[in-house]
Backbone and ligand atoms as CSV (ligand in chain L), in Angstrom:
chain,resi,resn,atom,element,x,y,z
A,1,UNK,N,N,0.849,-1.193,0.000
A,1,UNK,CA,C,0.000,0.000,0.000
A,1,UNK,C,C,0.876,1.231,0.000
A,2,UNK,N,N,0.826,1.981,-1.066
A,2,UNK,CA,C,1.543,3.252,-1.086
A,2,UNK,C,C,1.024,4.188,-2.147
A,3,UNK,N,N,1.376,5.457,-1.971
A,3,UNK,CA,C,0.914,6.536,-2.832
A,3,UNK,C,C,2.044,7.533,-2.949
A,4,UNK,N,N,2.277,8.030,-4.157
A,4,UNK,CA,C,3.384,8.984,-4.338
A,4,UNK,C,C,2.885,10.286,-4.953
A,5,UNK,N,N,3.396,11.398,-4.442
A,5,UNK,CA,C,3.073,12.733,-4.969
A,5,UNK,C,C,4.350,13.382,-5.482
A,6,UNK,N,N,4.267,13.988,-6.658
A,6,UNK,CA,C,5.371,14.780,-7.205
A,6,UNK,C,C,5.379,16.134,-6.522
A,7,UNK,N,N,6.545,16.532,-6.007
A,7,UNK,CA,C,6.668,17.813,-5.301
A,7,UNK,C,C,7.881,18.536,-5.881
A,8,UNK,N,N,7.674,19.563,-6.640
A,8,UNK,CA,C,8.803,20.311,-7.209
A,8,UNK,C,C,9.799,19.373,-7.864
A,9,UNK,N,N,11.069,19.413,-7.430
A,9,UNK,CA,C,12.100,18.574,-8.047
A,9,UNK,C,C,12.103,17.127,-7.532
A,10,UNK,N,N,11.221,16.784,-6.606
A,10,UNK,CA,C,11.279,15.457,-5.998
A,10,UNK,C,C,9.912,14.841,-5.793
A,11,UNK,N,N,9.819,13.975,-4.784
A,11,UNK,CA,C,8.525,13.345,-4.507
A,11,UNK,C,C,8.405,12.925,-3.039
A,12,UNK,N,N,7.159,12.742,-2.651
A,12,UNK,CA,C,6.840,12.246,-1.307
A,12,UNK,C,C,5.976,11.008,-1.460
A,13,UNK,N,N,6.368,9.959,-0.759
A,13,UNK,CA,C,5.592,8.719,-0.754
A,13,UNK,C,C,5.030,8.484,0.636
A,14,UNK,N,N,3.785,8.075,0.704
A,14,UNK,CA,C,3.167,7.646,1.962
A,14,UNK,C,C,2.925,6.157,1.823
A,15,UNK,N,N,3.453,5.371,2.742
A,15,UNK,CA,C,3.266,3.922,2.637
A,15,UNK,C,C,3.100,3.260,3.996
A,16,UNK,N,N,2.548,2.069,3.937
A,16,UNK,CA,C,2.359,1.267,5.141
A,16,UNK,C,C,3.567,0.353,5.264
A,17,UNK,N,N,3.958,0.015,6.491
A,17,UNK,CA,C,5.015,-0.977,6.624
A,17,UNK,C,C,5.904,-0.780,7.828
A,18,UNK,N,N,7.018,-1.518,7.782
A,18,UNK,CA,C,8.017,-1.524,8.849
A,18,UNK,C,C,9.238,-0.754,8.346
A,19,UNK,N,N,9.527,0.357,8.985
A,19,UNK,CA,C,10.584,1.246,8.483
A,19,UNK,C,C,11.951,0.574,8.468
A,20,UNK,N,N,12.144,-0.419,9.323
A,20,UNK,CA,C,13.468,-1.062,9.387
A,20,UNK,C,C,13.779,-1.876,8.131
A,21,UNK,N,N,12.754,-2.142,7.315
A,21,UNK,CA,C,12.968,-2.971,6.131
A,21,UNK,C,C,13.280,-2.163,4.878
A,22,UNK,N,N,13.207,-0.832,4.981
A,22,UNK,CA,C,13.278,-0.029,3.763
A,22,UNK,C,C,14.700,0.160,3.266
A,23,UNK,N,N,14.847,0.022,1.964
A,23,UNK,CA,C,16.137,0.189,1.316
A,23,UNK,C,C,16.247,1.626,0.800
A,24,UNK,N,N,16.519,2.530,1.731
A,24,UNK,CA,C,16.664,3.954,1.406
A,24,UNK,C,C,18.038,4.395,1.930
A,25,UNK,N,N,18.464,5.598,1.586
A,25,UNK,CA,C,19.778,6.063,2.057
A,25,UNK,C,C,19.778,6.233,3.575
A,26,UNK,N,N,18.657,6.693,4.127
A,26,UNK,CA,C,18.592,6.899,5.578
A,26,UNK,C,C,17.177,6.670,6.084
A,27,UNK,N,N,17.081,6.110,7.287
A,27,UNK,CA,C,15.790,6.106,7.975
A,27,UNK,C,C,15.923,6.991,9.205
A,28,UNK,N,N,14.807,7.586,9.596
A,28,UNK,CA,C,14.778,8.466,10.758
A,28,UNK,C,C,14.258,7.671,11.948
A,29,UNK,N,N,14.912,7.859,13.077
A,29,UNK,CA,C,14.478,7.224,14.314
A,29,UNK,C,C,13.816,8.252,15.220
A,30,UNK,N,N,12.653,7.898,15.769
A,30,UNK,CA,C,12.002,8.719,16.798
A,30,UNK,C,C,12.650,8.344,18.125
A,31,UNK,N,N,13.767,9.008,18.415
A,31,UNK,CA,C,14.609,8.648,19.559
A,31,UNK,C,C,14.174,9.402,20.812
A,32,UNK,N,N,14.867,9.147,21.923
A,32,UNK,CA,C,14.694,9.976,23.119
A,32,UNK,C,C,15.975,10.790,23.315
A,33,UNK,N,N,15.938,11.755,24.213
A,33,UNK,CA,C,17.047,12.713,24.360
A,33,UNK,C,C,18.353,12.069,24.798
A,34,UNK,N,N,18.269,10.897,25.404
A,34,UNK,CA,C,19.496,10.209,25.839
A,34,UNK,C,C,19.997,9.220,24.793
A,35,UNK,N,N,19.286,9.124,23.668
A,35,UNK,CA,C,19.605,8.135,22.612
A,35,UNK,C,C,19.780,6.757,23.228
A,36,UNK,N,N,18.916,6.440,24.168
A,36,UNK,CA,C,19.095,5.229,24.970
A,36,UNK,C,C,18.368,4.018,24.407
A,37,UNK,N,N,17.715,4.179,23.284
A,37,UNK,CA,C,16.896,3.067,22.796
A,37,UNK,C,C,15.639,3.011,23.631
A,38,UNK,N,N,14.773,2.058,23.331
A,38,UNK,CA,C,13.535,1.974,24.101
A,38,UNK,C,C,12.544,1.120,23.361
A,39,UNK,N,N,11.267,1.514,23.452
A,39,UNK,CA,C,10.224,0.732,22.794
A,39,UNK,C,C,9.898,1.306,21.438
A,40,UNK,N,N,8.780,0.894,20.908
A,40,UNK,CA,C,8.266,1.452,19.665
A,40,UNK,C,C,9.236,1.331,18.510
A,41,UNK,N,N,9.245,2.345,17.666
A,41,UNK,CA,C,10.067,2.293,16.464
A,41,UNK,C,C,11.549,2.337,16.832
A,42,UNK,N,N,11.882,3.019,17.914
A,42,UNK,CA,C,13.267,3.102,18.400
A,42,UNK,C,C,13.797,1.697,18.703
A,43,UNK,N,N,13.021,0.922,19.428
A,43,UNK,CA,C,13.433,-0.444,19.768
A,43,UNK,C,C,13.573,-1.308,18.520
A,44,UNK,N,N,12.628,-1.165,17.598
A,44,UNK,CA,C,12.669,-1.952,16.363
A,44,UNK,C,C,13.919,-1.609,15.558
A,45,UNK,N,N,14.268,-0.322,15.507
A,45,UNK,CA,C,15.462,0.100,14.752
A,45,UNK,C,C,16.723,-0.431,15.428
A,46,UNK,N,N,16.772,-0.359,16.751
A,46,UNK,CA,C,17.949,-0.891,17.453
A,46,UNK,C,C,18.117,-2.390,17.196
A,47,UNK,N,N,17.027,-3.129,17.266
A,47,UNK,CA,C,17.135,-4.587,17.048
A,47,UNK,C,C,17.589,-4.890,15.632
A,48,UNK,N,N,17.023,-4.170,14.656
A,48,UNK,CA,C,17.332,-4.479,13.260
A,48,UNK,C,C,18.731,-4.003,12.860
A,49,UNK,N,N,19.199,-2.922,13.473
A,49,UNK,CA,C,20.525,-2.388,13.130
A,49,UNK,C,C,21.627,-3.192,13.832
A,50,UNK,N,N,21.268,-3.825,14.954
A,50,UNK,CA,C,22.251,-4.506,15.799
A,50,UNK,C,C,22.453,-3.655,17.038
A,51,UNK,N,N,21.880,-4.142,18.154
A,51,UNK,CA,C,21.804,-3.324,19.364
A,51,UNK,C,C,23.175,-2.853,19.847
A,52,UNK,N,N,24.164,-3.768,19.849
A,52,UNK,CA,C,25.448,-3.410,20.460
A,52,UNK,C,C,26.144,-2.283,19.712
A,53,UNK,N,N,26.227,-2.420,18.419
A,53,UNK,CA,C,26.960,-1.406,17.646
A,53,UNK,C,C,26.215,-0.078,17.625
A,54,UNK,N,N,24.881,-0.145,17.511
A,54,UNK,CA,C,24.129,1.116,17.489
A,54,UNK,C,C,24.197,1.807,18.851
A,55,UNK,N,N,24.095,1.029,19.925
A,55,UNK,CA,C,24.183,1.645,21.258
A,55,UNK,C,C,25.551,2.281,21.480
A,56,UNK,N,N,26.601,1.634,20.993
A,56,UNK,CA,C,27.949,2.199,21.158
A,56,UNK,C,C,28.058,3.522,20.404
A,57,UNK,N,N,27.500,3.573,19.196
A,57,UNK,CA,C,27.546,4.811,18.405
A,57,UNK,C,C,26.744,5.909,19.100
A,58,UNK,N,N,25.598,5.554,19.662
A,58,UNK,CA,C,24.761,6.538,20.356
A,58,UNK,C,C,25.441,7.034,21.621
A,59,UNK,N,N,26.080,6.120,22.353
A,59,UNK,CA,C,26.787,6.532,23.579
A,59,UNK,C,C,27.911,7.507,23.272
A,60,UNK,N,N,28.616,7.268,22.170
A,60,UNK,CA,C,29.718,8.171,21.792
A,60,UNK,C,C,29.183,9.573,21.509
A,61,UNK,N,N,28.033,9.661,20.874
A,61,UNK,CA,C,27.441,10.981,20.594
A,61,UNK,C,C,27.033,11.664,21.892
A,62,UNK,N,N,26.408,10.912,22.793
A,62,UNK,CA,C,25.940,11.491,24.054
A,62,UNK,C,C,27.113,11.941,24.929
A,63,UNK,N,N,28.226,11.213,24.867
A,63,UNK,CA,C,29.423,11.669,25.603
A,63,UNK,C,C,29.858,13.042,25.105
A,64,UNK,N,N,29.673,13.257,23.826
A,64,UNK,CA,C,30.114,14.522,23.236
A,64,UNK,C,C,29.122,15.665,23.499
A,65,UNK,N,N,27.824,15.396,23.353
A,65,UNK,CA,C,26.856,16.507,23.377
A,65,UNK,C,C,25.995,16.546,24.641
A,66,UNK,N,N,26.109,15.530,25.493
A,66,UNK,CA,C,25.314,15.516,26.729
A,66,UNK,C,C,23.945,14.915,26.524
A,67,UNK,N,N,23.105,15.616,25.772
A,67,UNK,CA,C,21.806,15.034,25.415
A,67,UNK,C,C,21.334,15.694,24.131
A,68,UNK,N,N,20.392,15.051,23.469
A,68,UNK,CA,C,19.866,15.574,22.204
A,68,UNK,C,C,18.520,16.233,22.494
A,69,UNK,N,N,18.455,17.576,22.390
A,69,UNK,CA,C,17.205,18.264,22.724
A,69,UNK,C,C,16.104,17.948,21.712
A,70,UNK,N,N,14.837,18.031,22.119
A,70,UNK,CA,C,13.722,17.854,21.185
A,70,UNK,C,C,13.883,18.784,19.983
A,71,UNK,N,N,13.621,18.237,18.800
A,71,UNK,CA,C,13.709,19.033,17.577
A,71,UNK,C,C,15.048,18.933,16.866
A,72,UNK,N,N,16.097,18.429,17.575
A,72,UNK,CA,C,17.417,18.321,16.959
A,72,UNK,C,C,17.621,16.928,16.369
A,73,UNK,N,N,18.682,16.770,15.561
A,73,UNK,CA,C,18.925,15.493,14.881
A,73,UNK,C,C,20.417,15.198,14.784
A,74,UNK,N,N,20.766,13.924,14.884
A,74,UNK,CA,C,22.150,13.467,14.693
A,74,UNK,C,C,22.145,12.220,13.818
A,75,UNK,N,N,23.336,11.880,13.294
A,75,UNK,CA,C,23.454,10.785,12.330
A,75,UNK,C,C,24.356,9.667,12.850
A,76,UNK,N,N,23.940,8.429,12.647
A,76,UNK,CA,C,24.832,7.276,12.877
A,76,UNK,C,C,24.783,6.383,11.631
A,77,UNK,N,N,25.717,5.429,11.551
A,77,UNK,CA,C,25.579,4.423,10.492
A,77,UNK,C,C,24.317,3.594,10.710
A,78,UNK,N,N,23.899,2.905,9.666
A,78,UNK,CA,C,22.734,2.024,9.767
A,78,UNK,C,C,23.102,0.606,10.191
A,79,UNK,N,N,24.393,0.296,10.247
A,79,UNK,CA,C,24.880,-1.024,10.639
A,79,UNK,C,C,24.163,-2.129,9.855
A,80,UNK,N,N,23.417,-3.014,10.501
A,80,UNK,CA,C,22.827,-4.156,9.781
A,80,UNK,C,C,21.548,-3.833,9.007
A,81,UNK,N,N,21.122,-2.578,9.018
A,81,UNK,CA,C,19.907,-2.208,8.271
A,81,UNK,C,C,20.189,-2.173,6.773
A,82,UNK,N,N,19.154,-2.306,5.951
A,82,UNK,CA,C,19.331,-2.016,4.519
A,82,UNK,C,C,19.719,-0.546,4.304
A,83,UNK,N,N,19.234,0.354,5.159
A,83,UNK,CA,C,19.559,1.780,5.040
A,83,UNK,C,C,20.991,2.023,5.514
A,84,UNK,N,N,21.712,2.911,4.817
A,84,UNK,CA,C,23.116,3.174,5.152
A,84,UNK,C,C,23.265,4.026,6.405
A,85,UNK,N,N,22.281,4.876,6.673
A,85,UNK,CA,C,22.379,5.792,7.809
A,85,UNK,C,C,21.097,5.753,8.635
A,86,UNK,N,N,21.254,6.148,9.904
A,86,UNK,CA,C,20.088,6.432,10.749
A,86,UNK,C,C,20.214,7.882,11.203
A,87,UNK,N,N,19.153,8.644,11.020
A,87,UNK,CA,C,19.087,9.994,11.570
A,87,UNK,C,C,18.197,9.918,12.798
A,88,UNK,N,N,18.778,10.223,13.946
A,88,UNK,CA,C,18.044,10.158,15.211
A,88,UNK,C,C,17.537,11.547,15.534
A,89,UNK,N,N,16.252,11.667,15.707
A,89,UNK,CA,C,15.702,12.949,16.120
A,89,UNK,C,C,14.764,12.710,17.289
A,90,UNK,N,N,14.502,13.768,18.047
A,90,UNK,CA,C,13.649,13.647,19.230
A,90,UNK,C,C,12.416,14.500,19.015
A,91,UNK,N,N,11.268,13.871,18.989
A,91,UNK,CA,C,10.018,14.610,18.892
A,91,UNK,C,C,9.606,15.131,20.257
A,92,UNK,N,N,8.671,16.068,20.291
A,92,UNK,CA,C,8.168,16.571,21.573
A,92,UNK,C,C,7.228,15.562,22.231
A,93,UNK,N,N,7.243,15.542,23.550
A,93,UNK,CA,C,6.208,14.827,24.293
A,93,UNK,C,C,4.991,15.745,24.319
A,94,UNK,N,N,3.807,15.203,23.980
A,94,UNK,CA,C,2.586,16.023,23.972
A,94,UNK,C,C,2.197,16.371,25.395
A,95,UNK,N,N,2.133,17.689,25.698
A,95,UNK,CA,C,1.768,18.141,27.045
A,95,UNK,C,C,0.527,19.010,27.009
A,96,UNK,N,N,-0.299,18.832,25.976
A,96,UNK,CA,C,-1.539,19.592,25.892
A,96,UNK,C,C,-1.526,20.650,24.809
A,97,UNK,N,N,-0.370,20.970,24.246
A,97,UNK,CA,C,-0.308,21.847,23.080
A,97,UNK,C,C,0.230,23.242,23.345
A,98,UNK,N,N,0.490,23.587,24.609
A,98,UNK,CA,C,0.985,24.935,24.902
A,98,UNK,C,C,2.457,24.955,25.279
A,99,UNK,N,N,3.168,23.878,24.939
A,99,UNK,CA,C,4.587,23.796,25.285
A,99,UNK,C,C,5.429,23.780,24.011
A,100,UNK,N,N,4.982,24.539,23.014
A,100,UNK,CA,C,5.679,24.610,21.716
A,100,UNK,C,C,5.798,23.247,21.033
A,101,UNK,N,N,4.865,22.346,21.281
A,101,UNK,CA,C,4.930,21.044,20.623
A,101,UNK,C,C,4.939,21.151,19.103
A,102,UNK,N,N,4.074,22.014,18.474
A,102,UNK,CA,C,4.097,22.074,17.012
A,102,UNK,C,C,5.449,22.545,16.467
A,103,UNK,N,N,6.041,23.540,17.112
A,103,UNK,CA,C,7.342,24.049,16.656
A,103,UNK,C,C,8.425,22.989,16.772
A,104,UNK,N,N,8.400,22.240,17.862
A,104,UNK,CA,C,9.417,21.214,18.073
A,104,UNK,C,C,9.235,20.051,17.098
A,105,UNK,N,N,7.980,19.706,16.813
A,105,UNK,CA,C,7.743,18.602,15.867
A,105,UNK,C,C,8.202,19.012,14.465
A,106,UNK,N,N,7.870,20.225,14.094
A,106,UNK,CA,C,8.312,20.739,12.804
A,106,UNK,C,C,9.841,20.736,12.714
A,107,UNK,N,N,10.515,21.186,13.801
A,107,UNK,CA,C,11.983,21.178,13.822
A,107,UNK,C,C,12.544,19.773,13.652
A,108,UNK,N,N,11.903,18.785,14.258
A,108,UNK,CA,C,12.400,17.408,14.149
A,108,UNK,C,C,12.451,16.979,12.685
A,109,UNK,N,N,11.398,17.294,11.928
A,109,UNK,CA,C,11.391,16.948,10.499
A,109,UNK,C,C,12.377,17.824,9.729
A,110,UNK,N,N,12.337,19.134,9.968
A,110,UNK,CA,C,13.168,20.052,9.176
A,110,UNK,C,C,14.656,19.796,9.430
A,111,UNK,N,N,15.038,19.582,10.686
A,111,UNK,CA,C,16.460,19.353,10.980
A,111,UNK,C,C,16.926,17.993,10.460
A,112,UNK,N,N,16.043,17.016,10.430
A,112,UNK,CA,C,16.397,15.711,9.839
A,112,UNK,C,C,16.641,15.862,8.336
A,113,UNK,N,N,15.806,16.641,7.673
A,113,UNK,CA,C,15.976,16.876,6.236
A,113,UNK,C,C,17.278,17.635,5.965
A,114,UNK,N,N,17.557,18.622,6.786
A,114,UNK,CA,C,18.775,19.417,6.613
A,114,UNK,C,C,20.014,18.542,6.805
A,115,UNK,N,N,19.991,17.714,7.841
A,115,UNK,CA,C,21.132,16.829,8.108
A,115,UNK,C,C,21.313,15.843,6.958
A,116,UNK,N,N,20.218,15.333,6.442
A,116,UNK,CA,C,20.286,14.418,5.292
A,116,UNK,C,C,20.966,15.109,4.118
A,117,UNK,N,N,20.568,16.335,3.859
A,117,UNK,CA,C,21.153,17.073,2.735
A,117,UNK,C,C,22.654,17.237,2.915
A,118,UNK,N,N,23.090,17.524,4.138
A,118,UNK,CA,C,24.524,17.701,4.408
A,118,UNK,C,C,25.308,16.427,4.145
A,119,UNK,N,N,24.635,15.283,4.186
A,119,UNK,CA,C,25.321,14.005,3.993
A,119,UNK,C,C,24.981,13.357,2.657
A,120,UNK,N,N,24.489,14.153,1.725
A,120,UNK,CA,C,24.189,13.653,0.374
A,120,UNK,C,C,23.206,12.495,0.363
A,121,UNK,N,N,22.304,12.498,1.319
A,121,UNK,CA,C,21.252,11.482,1.374
A,121,UNK,C,C,20.142,11.925,0.431
A,122,UNK,N,N,19.758,11.043,-0.469
A,122,UNK,CA,C,18.750,11.438,-1.465
A,122,UNK,C,C,17.384,10.835,-1.192
A,123,UNK,N,N,17.369,9.663,-0.566
A,123,UNK,CA,C,16.082,9.054,-0.220
A,123,UNK,C,C,16.077,8.775,1.277
A,124,UNK,N,N,15.016,9.193,1.948
A,124,UNK,CA,C,14.952,8.962,3.388
A,124,UNK,C,C,13.529,8.642,3.815
A,125,UNK,N,N,13.416,7.875,4.887
A,125,UNK,CA,C,12.098,7.444,5.368
A,125,UNK,C,C,11.904,7.894,6.804
A,126,UNK,N,N,10.705,8.361,7.100
A,126,UNK,CA,C,10.337,8.867,8.431
A,126,UNK,C,C,9.251,8.007,9.050
A,127,UNK,N,N,9.315,7.765,10.353
A,127,UNK,CA,C,8.150,7.217,11.066
A,127,UNK,C,C,7.284,8.391,11.508
A,128,UNK,N,N,6.146,8.092,12.077
A,128,UNK,CA,C,5.252,9.142,12.593
A,128,UNK,C,C,5.782,9.589,13.953
A,129,UNK,N,N,6.742,10.530,13.912
A,129,UNK,CA,C,7.445,10.998,15.112
A,129,UNK,C,C,6.434,11.542,16.140
A,130,UNK,N,N,6.607,11.148,17.378
A,130,UNK,CA,C,5.785,11.585,18.531
A,130,UNK,C,C,4.372,10.999,18.557
A,131,UNK,N,N,4.003,10.196,17.558
A,131,UNK,CA,C,2.614,9.693,17.486
A,131,UNK,C,C,2.386,8.411,18.269
A,132,UNK,N,N,3.430,7.886,18.930
A,132,UNK,CA,C,3.278,6.682,19.746
A,132,UNK,C,C,3.194,7.072,21.202
A,133,UNK,N,N,4.165,6.630,21.992
A,133,UNK,CA,C,4.107,6.897,23.431
A,133,UNK,C,C,4.197,8.384,23.756
A,134,UNK,N,N,4.724,9.205,22.862
A,134,UNK,CA,C,4.809,10.645,23.133
A,134,UNK,C,C,3.457,11.345,22.982
A,135,UNK,N,N,2.449,10.630,22.433
A,135,UNK,CA,C,1.068,11.080,22.565
A,135,UNK,C,C,0.591,12.235,21.702
A,136,UNK,N,N,1.315,12.577,20.656
A,136,UNK,CA,C,0.898,13.722,19.818
A,136,UNK,C,C,-0.380,13.367,19.064
A,137,UNK,N,N,-1.397,14.247,19.038
A,137,UNK,CA,C,-2.619,13.959,18.266
A,137,UNK,C,C,-2.263,13.763,16.792
A,138,UNK,N,N,-2.665,12.614,16.246
A,138,UNK,CA,C,-2.107,12.183,14.963
A,138,UNK,C,C,-2.511,13.092,13.805
A,139,UNK,N,N,-3.757,13.578,13.800
A,139,UNK,CA,C,-4.182,14.448,12.683
A,139,UNK,C,C,-3.306,15.696,12.626
A,140,UNK,N,N,-3.044,16.273,13.798
A,140,UNK,CA,C,-2.213,17.481,13.854
A,140,UNK,C,C,-0.776,17.160,13.457
A,141,UNK,N,N,-0.281,16.037,13.937
A,141,UNK,CA,C,1.096,15.653,13.610
A,141,UNK,C,C,1.250,15.430,12.107
A,142,UNK,N,N,0.242,14.825,11.487
A,142,UNK,CA,C,0.322,14.540,10.049
A,142,UNK,C,C,0.411,15.828,9.253
A,143,UNK,N,N,-0.369,16.812,9.656
A,143,UNK,CA,C,-0.350,18.093,8.958
A,143,UNK,C,C,1.025,18.765,9.054
A,144,UNK,N,N,1.588,18.759,10.257
A,144,UNK,CA,C,2.904,19.385,10.467
A,144,UNK,C,C,3.975,18.618,9.701
A,145,UNK,N,N,3.928,17.285,9.796
A,145,UNK,CA,C,4.951,16.455,9.150
A,145,UNK,C,C,4.914,16.621,7.633
A,146,UNK,N,N,3.729,16.510,7.056
A,146,UNK,CA,C,3.636,16.550,5.593
A,146,UNK,C,C,3.986,17.934,5.060
A,147,UNK,N,N,3.628,18.989,5.799
A,147,UNK,CA,C,3.998,20.339,5.371
A,147,UNK,C,C,5.517,20.513,5.418
A,148,UNK,N,N,6.143,19.988,6.468
A,148,UNK,CA,C,7.602,20.106,6.583
A,148,UNK,C,C,8.297,19.312,5.471
A,149,UNK,N,N,7.778,18.129,5.158
A,149,UNK,CA,C,8.375,17.327,4.078
A,149,UNK,C,C,8.208,18.033,2.741
A,150,UNK,N,N,7.030,18.616,2.545
A,150,UNK,CA,C,6.773,19.308,1.288
A,150,UNK,C,C,7.769,20.457,1.104
A,151,UNK,N,N,7.982,21.228,2.173
A,151,UNK,CA,C,8.925,22.346,2.104
A,151,UNK,C,C,10.331,21.833,1.787
A,152,UNK,N,N,10.758,20.793,2.486
A,152,UNK,CA,C,12.117,20.273,2.303
A,152,UNK,C,C,12.338,19.698,0.910
A,153,UNK,N,N,11.361,18.971,0.409
A,153,UNK,CA,C,11.500,18.376,-0.927
A,153,UNK,C,C,11.454,19.476,-1.984
A,154,UNK,N,N,10.596,20.454,-1.796
A,154,UNK,CA,C,10.547,21.598,-2.711
A,154,UNK,C,C,11.880,22.327,-2.759
A,155,UNK,N,N,12.547,22.419,-1.615
A,155,UNK,CA,C,13.862,23.087,-1.553
A,155,UNK,C,C,14.979,22.203,-2.092
A,156,UNK,N,N,14.653,20.952,-2.434
A,156,UNK,CA,C,15.673,20.049,-2.974
A,156,UNK,C,C,16.595,19.465,-1.919
A,157,UNK,N,N,16.167,19.442,-0.652
A,157,UNK,CA,C,17.037,18.895,0.402
A,157,UNK,C,C,17.226,17.393,0.221
A,158,UNK,N,N,16.174,16.699,-0.182
A,158,UNK,CA,C,16.286,15.285,-0.576
A,158,UNK,C,C,15.412,15.098,-1.825
A,159,UNK,N,N,15.661,13.974,-2.509
A,159,UNK,CA,C,14.885,13.706,-3.709
A,159,UNK,C,C,13.549,13.043,-3.360
A,160,UNK,N,N,13.611,12.095,-2.435
A,160,UNK,CA,C,12.367,11.425,-2.036
A,160,UNK,C,C,12.288,11.294,-0.519
A,161,UNK,N,N,11.157,11.721,0.032
A,161,UNK,CA,C,10.862,11.516,1.445
A,161,UNK,C,C,9.704,10.530,1.531
A,162,UNK,N,N,9.885,9.499,2.333
A,162,UNK,CA,C,8.863,8.465,2.492
A,162,UNK,C,C,8.325,8.528,3.917
A,163,UNK,N,N,7.011,8.661,4.079
A,163,UNK,CA,C,6.383,8.546,5.402
A,163,UNK,C,C,5.943,7.098,5.553
A,164,UNK,N,N,6.447,6.425,6.574
A,164,UNK,CA,C,6.122,5.015,6.782
A,164,UNK,C,C,5.187,4.880,7.964
A,165,UNK,N,N,3.992,4.401,7.717
A,165,UNK,CA,C,2.992,4.236,8.773
A,165,UNK,C,C,2.833,2.771,9.137
A,166,UNK,N,N,2.735,2.574,10.430
A,166,UNK,CA,C,2.640,1.235,10.970
A,166,UNK,C,C,1.161,0.884,11.101
A,167,UNK,N,N,0.654,0.034,10.209
A,167,UNK,CA,C,-0.746,-0.374,10.304
A,167,UNK,C,C,-1.628,0.389,9.334
A,168,UNK,N,N,-2.697,-0.282,8.932
A,168,UNK,CA,C,-3.553,0.265,7.882
A,168,UNK,C,C,-4.357,1.493,8.324
A,169,UNK,N,N,-4.888,1.539,9.546
A,169,UNK,CA,C,-5.629,2.743,9.948
A,169,UNK,C,C,-4.746,3.988,9.879
A,170,UNK,N,N,-3.508,3.889,10.363
A,170,UNK,CA,C,-2.594,5.036,10.315
A,170,UNK,C,C,-2.295,5.389,8.864
A,171,UNK,N,N,-2.062,4.378,8.056
A,171,UNK,CA,C,-1.784,4.634,6.633
A,171,UNK,C,C,-2.948,5.399,5.988
A,172,UNK,N,N,-4.164,4.993,6.288
A,172,UNK,CA,C,-5.328,5.664,5.672
A,172,UNK,C,C,-5.447,7.108,6.141
A,173,UNK,N,N,-5.249,7.320,7.426
A,173,UNK,CA,C,-5.333,8.689,7.956
A,173,UNK,C,C,-4.282,9.596,7.299
A,174,UNK,N,N,-3.058,9.110,7.197
A,174,UNK,CA,C,-1.976,9.927,6.629
A,174,UNK,C,C,-2.187,10.139,5.129
A,175,UNK,N,N,-2.768,9.161,4.458
A,175,UNK,CA,C,-3.031,9.331,3.019
A,175,UNK,C,C,-4.080,10.414,2.819
A,176,UNK,N,N,-5.114,10.416,3.657
A,176,UNK,CA,C,-6.131,11.475,3.566
A,176,UNK,C,C,-5.498,12.844,3.799
A,177,UNK,N,N,-4.646,12.934,4.797
A,177,UNK,CA,C,-3.981,14.216,5.076
A,177,UNK,C,C,-3.113,14.628,3.890
A,178,UNK,N,N,-2.419,13.671,3.305
A,178,UNK,CA,C,-1.538,13.983,2.166
A,178,UNK,C,C,-2.343,14.484,0.985
A,179,UNK,N,N,-3.532,13.936,0.790
A,179,UNK,CA,C,-4.365,14.385,-0.331
A,179,UNK,C,C,-4.725,15.862,-0.191
A,180,UNK,N,N,-4.846,16.344,1.038
A,180,UNK,CA,C,-5.137,17.764,1.254
A,180,UNK,C,C,-3.898,18.631,1.087
A,181,UNK,N,N,-2.783,18.141,1.610
A,181,UNK,CA,C,-1.616,19.014,1.767
A,181,UNK,C,C,-0.668,18.968,0.568
A,182,UNK,N,N,-0.592,17.799,-0.095
A,182,UNK,CA,C,0.445,17.631,-1.141
A,182,UNK,C,C,-0.107,17.922,-2.532
L,1,ADP,P1,P,7.363,8.437,19.977
L,1,ADP,O1,O,8.053,8.167,21.276
L,1,ADP,O2,O,8.065,9.517,19.170
L,1,ADP,O3,O,5.897,8.671,20.115
L,1,ADP,P2,P,6.949,5.640,19.116
L,1,ADP,O4,O,8.014,4.708,18.701
L,1,ADP,O5,O,6.227,5.347,20.368
L,1,ADP,O6,O,7.632,7.108,19.117
L,1,ADP,O7,O,5.877,5.761,17.943
L,1,ADP,C1,C,6.081,6.490,16.763
L,1,ADP,C2,C,5.281,5.859,15.658
L,1,ADP,O8,O,6.038,4.799,15.085
L,1,ADP,C3,C,3.957,5.240,16.090
L,1,ADP,O9,O,2.950,5.711,15.218
L,1,ADP,C4,C,4.180,3.738,15.892
L,1,ADP,O10,O,3.008,3.082,15.452
L,1,ADP,C5,C,5.201,3.721,14.788
L,1,ADP,N1,N,6.039,2.505,14.651
L,1,ADP,C6,C,6.357,1.580,15.583
L,1,ADP,N2,N,7.160,0.626,15.057
L,1,ADP,C7,C,7.357,0.971,13.749
L,1,ADP,C8,C,8.089,0.388,12.659
L,1,ADP,N3,N,8.793,-0.743,12.804
L,1,ADP,N4,N,8.034,1.007,11.441
L,1,ADP,C9,C,7.343,2.162,11.278
L,1,ADP,N5,N,6.641,2.756,12.262
L,1,ADP,C10,C,6.642,2.167,13.492
C-alpha cells in the first residue's frame, strides 16, 4: 500500500510498513534525548541495526553533546539495516499543546531533512514521530509532518521523502492528510 506525490524537483511517498525494512539512504528514528533506545520504532530500529553497535555509536554521541534536545537530529551508520544511515531525532512529548509542541515537531522533520542534505542522502524514510508513546494527536502531527516534508523536498534537500505508517488505519489517515496538503 503506497501513494506517491510529485513535489517540485522530488517526490513524497506515503506507505504502510516496517521502516526497518526499507532500502533507502537513511531512515529516521524517533529517539529519546538520551539516545538510549527503548520501545516502539526506536526499539525496532535498534534490534534491526544490531543493538550493540548502534548503542555504542549513540553513547559516543551522548558523551560529546550531553543530550539531544527535542527538535534536533544526529546521524549514525545504519549497521545491519538495509539503510546506510540512521538519523536520530527527538520529537516533543505532547503536554496539551501549549509547550511549543508544534514548533518542536516541525523542527524534528526540518532538521532531519537538513542533516540528510549535508550528507548527500537522497532518499529517506520517516516514522510518525511523537505519534506513539509521546502522545501527539495524529491528525495534527500529520499536517505538520507533511507540510515540513513538502517544504524540504521543494527546496531540494532530498529527492524522495517516504512517510512510513505502521498499520492500515494510520496509513489511511496519513493518506487522507496527504491528499489535502500535497
Ligand atoms: P514516539 O516516542 O516519538 O511517540 P513511538 O516509537 O512510540 O515514538 O511511535 C512512533 C510511531 O512509530 C507510532 O505511530 C508507531 O506506530 C510507529 N512505529 C512503531 N514501530 C514501527 C516500525 N517498525 N516502522 C514504522 N513505524 C513504526
